[in-house]
C-alpha positions, 0 to 999 in steps of 0.5 A: 691216699696217694702214692707218688713213685720216684724212680731212677738209677743208683746215684740219681738223687732220688732220696735228695729229690724226695727230701726237697719235695717234703721240705716244700710241703706244709703237711706230714708226708711219709716216705718208703724206701725200696732199698729197705726191701732187698731180700734178707740175703742176696740170692746165690743165683744172682752172683756175678762171675767173680762171685759178687752179689748182684744188687741191681737186678729186679730179683734181688728184691722182696716183691711180695712184701713190698706189694703187700706194704704198698697195698696196706698204705694205700688202704690207710694202714701202717706197715713195719718196713724192713731195715737193711744192713748194707755193710753186712748185706743182710736184713736186720731184725729191727723194723721201722713203722711207716705211717699212712699219711695222705701222701706217701713218697715211694723211691727206689731203682725199680719203683716203675718196674712191675705193672701191678705196683705202677697201678698202685701209684698215682704220680710217677717220676723218673730221674734221668741223670748222666752216668758219670754223675751217678757213678761219682755220687755212688762212689762217695756214698758207698765208701763213706756210708757203706764201708766199701773200697774204691776197687769194689765200687768200681768192680761192682759198677762194671759188673752189675750197675751199668749193665743192669741200668741199661737192661732194666732201669732205663726202660722204666722211663716210658712209664713216668708221668714226667722226667726230671733232669740233674737240676731238681729244685724246680721239679721238686717245687712243682711236685710239692705244689701238686702234693699240697694241692692233694692235701687240700682237695677233698674227695667228692662223693658222687651219688648214683642217679636213680633210673627213671621208670 
């Protein structure tokens, strides 16, 4: 079992990059989205001065459950991943079964934040995309998919997204095995080739040598 971490800021194209990798892999690959592991309700202590929830702080996530599920997948066990409702800002009762394929892609804004989780991952990537491109992508997504208004997206960007990226997100680059820029096609094909290699490589069983008397 191999877990590949794909980290990057909101709007950096993590899900798109993961999809490109999967399309170039000739075996089934599961994907675990960190966005699913927001706490059931936004913590009140993380609210901004204007009273808005801060979804871009590490403490907004359910770390114990995330670690448990990653460890289970690593052991070859299926997990019931939460489903988060971004329009209501709360976790749904429904869950989604994530099956333990030989390679699991794990994508999110803080996949490289905690050492314990980094140690579970076998390959780590960081998507480094300029702020203006990330903001435009986020703007389109939040308005079209999450029912947000233009003003709310802009306010959230200045209150939490931008400062949290600078404080918590960008420093995660140092833990990545490789960094991907805005053009992701070549990087995705290279990572997919590595994934295909993992599928076709059998684990070697090493027999301990007996000590000479």
